[in-house]
C-alpha positions as CSV (number, residue, x, y, z in Angstrom):
1,X,0.1,0.0,0.1
2,X,1.2,3.4,-1.0
3,X,0.1,6.2,1.2
4,X,-1.0,9.6,0.0
5,X,1.4,12.4,0.9
6,X,0.6,14.0,3.8
7,X,-0.9,17.3,4.8
8,X,1.5,19.6,6.6
9,X,-0.5,22.2,8.5
10,X,2.1,22.6,11.3
11,X,5.5,21.7,9.6
12,X,7.7,23.8,7.4
13,X,10.9,22.4,6.1
14,X,14.4,23.9,5.9
15,X,16.5,21.9,3.3
16,X,20.4,21.7,3.6
17,X,22.5,20.2,0.5
18,X,25.1,18.2,2.2
19,X,27.4,19.0,-0.9
20,X,27.5,14.9,-1.9
21,X,24.3,14.1,-3.5
22,X,22.6,13.9,-0.4
23,X,20.4,16.2,1.7
24,X,19.1,17.2,5.1
25,X,15.2,18.3,5.8
26,X,14.5,19.7,9.0
27,X,11.2,20.7,10.6
28,X,10.6,22.1,14.2
29,X,7.2,22.9,15.6
30,X,6.0,23.4,19.1
31,X,3.6,24.1,22.0
32,X,3.0,24.3,25.3
33,X,3.6,21.0,27.3
34,X,0.3,19.4,27.5
35,X,-1.1,21.3,24.6
36,X,-3.4,18.7,22.1
37,X,-1.7,20.6,19.3
38,X,1.7,18.4,20.2
39,X,-0.5,15.3,19.2
40,X,-1.3,17.0,15.9
41,X,2.2,17.8,15.1
42,X,3.4,14.4,16.0
43,X,0.6,13.1,13.6
44,X,2.0,14.9,11.1
45,X,5.7,14.1,11.6
46,X,4.7,10.4,11.7
47,X,2.9,10.9,8.6
48,X,5.7,12.3,6.6
49,X,7.9,9.4,7.7
50,X,5.4,6.9,6.4
51,X,5.4,8.7,3.2
52,X,9.1,9.1,2.9
53,X,9.3,5.4,3.8
54,X,7.0,4.3,1.1
55,X,9.1,6.6,-1.6
56,X,12.6,4.9,-0.1
57,X,15.4,4.7,-2.4
58,X,16.6,2.0,-0.4
59,X,17.1,0.8,3.3
60,X,16.5,2.8,6.2
61,X,19.3,3.8,8.5
62,X,22.4,5.6,8.7
63,X,24.8,5.4,6.0
64,X,27.5,3.9,8.0
65,X,25.1,0.9,8.7
66,X,24.1,0.6,5.1
67,X,21.1,3.0,5.2
68,X,19.9,4.9,1.8
69,X,17.9,7.3,4.1
70,X,16.8,8.2,7.5
71,X,14.6,9.8,9.9
72,X,14.5,11.2,13.5
73,X,12.0,12.7,15.4
74,X,13.4,14.4,18.7
75,X,11.7,16.0,21.3
76,X,12.9,18.9,23.8
77,X,11.4,20.8,26.9
78,X,12.1,24.2,27.8
79,X,10.0,26.2,30.5
80,X,6.8,24.9,30.0
81,X,7.2,24.5,26.0
82,X,7.6,21.3,23.9
83,X,9.2,21.5,20.7
84,X,9.3,18.6,18.2
85,X,12.0,18.2,15.4
86,X,11.6,15.9,12.8
87,X,15.2,15.5,10.4
88,X,15.1,13.8,7.2
89,X,18.4,12.7,5.5
90,X,19.0,10.8,2.3
91,X,19.5,11.3,-1.4
92,X,18.7,14.8,-2.6
93,X,16.3,14.0,-5.3
94,X,14.2,11.7,-3.1
95,X,14.2,14.3,-0.4
96,X,13.1,17.2,-2.6
97,X,10.5,14.9,-4.1
98,X,9.1,13.7,-0.6
99,X,8.7,17.1,1.0
100,X,7.5,18.6,-2.5
101,X,4.7,16.1,-2.3
102,X,3.4,17.3,1.1
103,X,0.3,19.5,1.1
104,X,-0.9,22.5,3.2
105,X,-4.7,22.7,4.1
106,X,-4.1,26.1,5.0
107,X,-1.3,26.0,7.7
108,X,2.5,27.2,7.1
109,X,2.8,24.1,4.6
110,X,6.2,23.4,3.2
111,X,8.8,25.9,2.1
């Protein structure tokens, strides 16, 4: 089953060309700790990872372990605020395709 591209109402990605044919795409979003918005942000991030995996150029994992692409969702806390960070890494054309297919229903969307 091939999932549909995710809707990204809370995520805007910044791309970095790593100079070796690969890239890094990062999105951060946050809310007050305990705010239900965090669940929606987490769901968007999870959907992006599933979409990226469905478009995978090869195995998931760090390059040093034979992976072609990878994804990491991190969480940090500061003064009652929770920030979630999604980082995708992989071949440049794959990442641009994956992020470029994300849709917005009126939120920040994808840069």
